[in-house]
N, C-alpha and C positions, 0 to 999 in steps of 0.2 A: 454177486459183485460185493466188494467190501469197501465202499466209499467212506472217506473221512472228510471232515470239513477242511482239513489241510490239503486235500486233493484239489480243491477249487481255487481258481485264480480269477479274481474279479477283474483285474486290470486287462486280462486277455479274454475275458468271458469264456473260460474253458474249465474243463475238469480232466484230470489225468487218471487213466485206468492203469493201475499197477499191482493189483492184488485181487484175490477172490476169497470169499468166505465159504467154507464147506463144512458140512456136518460129517464127522467121522466117528466110527466105533472101532475100538481095538478089542478083538475077541481072542482070549488066550486059553480057553478051556475046551475040552472035547464036548461039553454039554451046551456050548453056545452062550455061555454067560458073558455079558459085556463087562469088561474090567474098567474101561475108560471110554467115555464118549463125550462129544461136545463140538462146538463150533471152533474152527481153526482158520487162521489166515494162511494162505498159500500163494505162491506166485501164479500168475495166469498160466493156462495150459500151453499156450504157444507164444512165440515171439510176436506174432501179429495181434495177439490179445492186448499187448501194451499199446495204448493209444491215447490221444488227446481229443476230446469232443467239445464242440461249441455248446455253450449253456445260454439259453434264452432268458430274458428278463423275468418271466413268470417263475422260473426255477429259483432265481436269486431271491425273489419275493418270498417264496416258500422256505428257502434256506434261512433267511433272516428271521422268519416266524419261529422256525424250529430252534435256532440258536437262542432266541429269547426264551422259549419254553424250557430249554435245557437249563439255562442260567437260573430261571425262577425255581425249577425243581431242585437244583443244587442248593439254593438258599433254604428252601423249605425242609429238605431232607437232611441237610448237613452231612455228617459222617456216614449216614445210611445210604447216601447216593452212590 
């Protein structure tokens, strides 16, 4: 799953699932050497994978903590973030 904070809707207590994050490797040589690899965002596998889920209060509490942690780290690390 590739959730972003922008996928959450506090007014409706929901989260929209609209992407997945996958690890892919592009192998281009006969010796099996990996030329390019990494995490990539892709659309979900099927139409049924696009969905909206209810988000309970405990998740909102954790999301608020994480957003605060992210902002603190951005300030500490500056351009290195």
